[in-house]
TORNUFI-5686 format. One record per residue (C-alpha): x, y, z; residue in three letters. Coordinates in Angstrom, 1 decimal. Layout:
BEGIN
- X;Y;Z;rest
- X;Y;Z;ALA
...
//
This chain:
BEGIN
- X;Y;Z;rest
- 11.5;-30.6;-44.0;MET
- 9.0;-27.9;-42.9;PRO
- 8.8;-25.1;-45.4;LEU
- 9.9;-22.5;-42.9;THR
- 13.0;-24.5;-42.0;LEU
- 13.8;-25.0;-45.7;ARG
- 13.5;-21.2;-46.2;ILE
- 15.8;-20.5;-43.3;ALA
- 18.5;-22.9;-44.6;PHE
- 18.2;-21.4;-48.1;LYS
- 18.5;-17.8;-46.8;GLY
- 21.7;-18.3;-44.9;GLY
- 24.9;-20.3;-44.6;ASP
- 23.4;-22.8;-42.2;TRP
- 24.4;-26.4;-41.8;GLU
- 22.6;-27.3;-38.6;TRP
- 19.4;-26.3;-36.8;ALA
- 18.4;-27.2;-33.2;TYR
- 14.8;-27.0;-32.0;PHE
- 14.1;-27.1;-28.3;ILE
- 10.6;-28.3;-27.4;ASP
- 10.1;-27.2;-23.8;PHE
- 6.6;-28.8;-23.7;ASP
- 7.9;-32.3;-24.7;LYS
- 11.3;-31.8;-23.1;HIS
- 13.0;-32.7;-26.4;MET
- 15.8;-31.4;-28.5;LEU
- 15.7;-32.0;-32.3;GLU
- 18.7;-31.7;-34.5;THR
- 18.3;-31.0;-38.3;TRP
- 20.7;-30.6;-41.1;THR
- 20.2;-28.6;-44.2;CYS
- 19.8;-31.8;-46.2;GLU
- 17.4;-33.7;-44.0;SER
- 13.7;-34.2;-44.6;GLU
- 13.2;-35.2;-41.0;ALA
- 15.1;-34.5;-37.8;PRO
- 18.5;-36.1;-37.9;LEU
- 18.1;-36.9;-34.2;ASP
- 15.7;-36.3;-31.3;GLU
- 16.8;-36.6;-27.7;VAL
- 15.0;-36.0;-24.4;SER
- 16.4;-33.4;-22.0;PHE
- 16.9;-36.3;-19.5;GLU
- 18.9;-38.4;-21.9;LYS
- 21.0;-35.3;-23.0;LEU
- 22.0;-34.6;-19.4;VAL
- 22.7;-38.3;-18.8;GLU
- 24.9;-38.7;-21.8;ASP
- 26.5;-35.2;-21.9;GLY
- 26.8;-32.8;-24.8;VAL
- 30.1;-34.3;-26.1;GLU
- 28.6;-37.8;-26.4;ARG
- 25.4;-36.4;-28.0;TYR
- 27.4;-34.5;-30.6;LEU
- 29.6;-37.5;-31.4;ALA
- 26.4;-39.5;-32.0;ARG
- 24.9;-36.8;-34.3;VAL
- 28.1;-36.4;-36.2;ASN
- 28.7;-40.1;-36.8;ARG
- 26.5;-40.4;-40.0;PRO
- 28.4;-37.6;-41.6;GLU
- 31.7;-39.1;-40.8;GLU
- 30.6;-42.6;-42.1;GLU
- 29.7;-41.0;-45.5;GLU
- 33.2;-39.5;-46.0;ALA
//
């Protein structure tokens, strides 16, 4: 995890972070425990799948651990 992201998570009550890369047209999803993005998706795929489907995919690993 980048140092600045680690500091941001440490400084607050954050569980998730989303980074939008407008140059690459990508969305990255991070959790406070991840060393790399939990998921990356292109804008095109996000629109195609819809937000609910994307969130279900991102939340799945957390639900499998429980």
